C-alpha positions, 0 to 999 in steps of 0.5 A, spaced: 587 913 790 589 917 783 583 915 778 581 918 772 576 923 777 582 925 782 589 926 782 593 925 788 599 925 786 599 932 783 593 934 790 601 932 793 605 936 790 600 942 791 599 942 798 608 942 799 608 948 794 612 944 788 608 946 782 607 953 784 614 954 785 615 951 779 611 954 776 613 961 778 621 959 775 619 957 768 614 963 767 619 968 769 624 963 764 620 964 758 616 970 759 618 976 754 614 982 757 613 984 763 605 985 762 604 978 760 599 975 765 601 971 771 601 964 771 598 959 777 597 952 777 592 947 773 590 944 780 587 937 780 580 938 777 582 940 770 578 936 764 579 936 757 574 938 753 569 942 756 563 944 752 565 950 746 560 956 747 559 962 744 560 968 747 555 971 752 553 963 755 553 960 761 557 955 764 552 953 770 548 948 768 540 946 770 540 951 775 533 951 779 530 952 787 532 945 788 539 946 787 541 946 795 546 952 794 541 955 789 540 962 794 547 962 794 548 961 787 543 967 785 546 971 790 554 969 786 552 971 779 557 974 775 558 976 768 566 975 766 568 979 760 574 982 758 580 980 752 585 977 750 591 982 747 599 980 745 604 984 750 604 989 745 597 990 747 594 988 740 588 985 740 588 977 739 582 974 735 581 966 735 583 965 742 581 959 746 579 962 753 577 954 757 575 956 764 571 952 769 570 953 778 567 949 783 560 949 785 558 953 790 558 948 795 566 947 794 566 942 789 567 940 782 562 937 779 567 930 777 567 930 785 559 932 785 554 925 782 549 930 784 552 936 778 551 935 770 557 933 767 562 938 765 558 943 769 562 951 771 566 949 765 567 952 757 571 954 752 570 961 748 572 963 743 575 971 742 573 975 737 575 980 732 576 985 738 579 980 742 573 980 747 570 973 751 564 973 755 560 968 760 557 968 765 559 964 773 558 964 779 563 968 784 567 963 786 568 960 794 574 958 798 573 951 799 577 945 802 582 941 797 582 933 798 583 931 805 581 924 806 588 921 803 595 922 804 596 929 802 590 931 807 594 927 813 600 930 810 596 936 812 594 935 819 601 932 821 603 940 819 597 943 823 596 946 816 588 948 814 586 945 807 582 951 805 583 955 798 581 962 797 575 963 792 577 963 784 577 961 777 581 958 773 583 959 766 586 956 760 587 962 755 591 959 748 592 962 741 596 960 736 603 964 736 602 964 742 605 961 749 599 957 753 597 961 759 595 957 765 592 961 770 587 963 777 583 969 778 582 970 786 576 974 789 578 980 794 573 978 798 576 971 800 580 972 806 583 966 804 588 969 799 593 971 804 593 964 806 593 959 800 593 952 802 597 951 796 601 957 796 598 960 788 596 966 790 599 973 786 598 979 786 596 981 780 591 975 779 587 977 785 581 981 782 574 985 784 567 983 783 563 989 782 555 990 782 553 989 776 546 993 774 540 992 770 542 984 767 538 979 769 543 974 769 548 977 773 548 981 780 556 981 779 561 984 773 569 982 773 572 984 767 579 982 766 584 982 760 589 977 759 596 979 756 600 973 752 606 971 750 609 970 744 611 963 743 
């Protein structure tokens, strides 16, 4: 079933916990400091060459009242910001923060013909203070595709297919090890029972109410710490 829009082999590795296990072992072997942000799995829906956007831009495309999940998107509108730092606490200028998440209907844009190309995806470059900033949505839990071999295996194991709401990140900078990770919304009860075993306590985050911003009802601030190569 694998094609340019779906990686069934990687999905199978996810539900077996293989990718999470390899990621955990590798990240611990490579880490040079306990302050480095933990990694997490890439997942099967990453796309290369997401648009490079100015800080403060939105990764939400063409959101209007005709979209079936418009009301939920407004309620979950969020401003996500923070810094990219070295393990010694210095800001990293020019780091690239590559971000993507699913729509409120639980589908990534390549799964959903109704969504524009590269919807809920973007790349951002940090400024002189190491800061990044963008508008997105609070993520929602969703079932991983269960219409293929991976889904049949889940059913045989009597396991649910749900992942907790999360935002994907790949953070890279010259001279530093690239970080692939996910941030998990603490409101989602699946953080304690992830179908692909990827949640780490350090990656569970809290969105707080934001006032005075017409673009967002929620705020998430999170700093990424990269280890040197």
